[in-house]
N, C-alpha and C positions, 0 to 999 in steps of 0.2 A: 588402688590403681593397678597394682601388680596382679591382683586376682582378675581384674577386667582384662588385662593383657593375656593372661594365661587362658582365660575362657575364649578369647578371640583366636588365639593360636590353636586351641583344641578344635574350634569350629572350622578353621581353615584346614587343619589336618584331616578332619573327617570329610570335608568337602572334596579335597584332593583324592582321598581314598574312594569316595563314591564315584567321582568322575572317571577314575580308572576302571570302574566296573560297568560303565555304560556299554550296552550291547548294540552293535550296528549289524543289521541284517545284510545278507547278500542283496545285490541289486536284481530287480526283476522288471520286465517292461511289457508294454503293449505297443501299438503302432505309433503312438504319439509321445509317450513319456517313459522314462525309467523311474522306478520307485525304490524306496527302501523304508524300512521302519527302524526306529531307534527306541530301545527300551531303557528307560531310566531306572536305576535302583530305587526302590520305594523310599528309602531314607533321603535320597537326593530330591525326589519328587516333593517330599514334605518340606524341603528347605526353599523351594521356589517362592519368590515374592508373591504376595496375594494379588497384586495388580496384574499378574500374568494369567489369572484365572477368570473364567466367565463370571459376570456379575449375577447370574441366576442361581448361584449356590449349588450348582450341579456337581462341583468338585472336578470339573474338566478345565483344561487349559483353553484359553482362546487361541486363535491362530497367532503364532509368534513371528515377528520379523526376524530376519537373519541376525541382526545385532542382538536381539533378545535370546534366541536359542543358542547362539555362540556364547553369550554371557552366562548361561547356566552350565556351560562345560561341553556342549556338543561340538565336535570338530568333524568336519567333512569338507570335501572339495567345493569349489564354487558352483553356483547355479541351482542349488537345492532350495526348495520352497516348502515350508510347513503348510500343508494344504488341508489336513483333516485331523480331527481327534476321534478317538474311539471310546465312547462313554463307558462301556463295561471295563475297559482297562485304561484309565486316564494317564497312566505312566508310559503308555506307548504312543509315540509321536510318528505321524505318517508324513513322509517327504516325497517330493517328485521334482523332476526337472526335464526339460525337453530332451527327447531322445537324440543321441549323438552330440550332446552339448560340448563335450571335450574336443571332438573333431572340428566343430564349427568355430569354437574359440581359438583353436590352434591355427586354423585357416585365416581367421580375422587378424590374429596377432602377426602371422607371417606376412599378410598383405600390408598391415600397418608398418611393419619393420622395413619391408621392401620399398614402401612409398616415401620413407624419410630420406632426405638428401644428407650426405655427410657435411659436416661443418667445413666451411672454406677456411683454408689456412692463409694467414697474411704473411 
């Protein structure tokens, strides 16, 4: 039992080490979206659960939901969508989100906060 716990602790330690080495590109954009790519360390890529991969045995990830990509250690602000995989480099994940996402969200949040009435005191 102790050996099992020690192995689990070692795996967790390595996972944390690999997560710290994830590379996030600068953002770039076109008229509609802003983009970024995320490069996973190859040892982390090898630890990703098999159900996250395409069933065609190509070795590429399928498109991951936000919950899934966050679950493997990718951290970025809200609004990003994993939209494409690059078969020659399967450890590179491509993300996009609508251009000006942050400004639109801030405006919506400001409008929602302004629309709320303060609670009446008795």
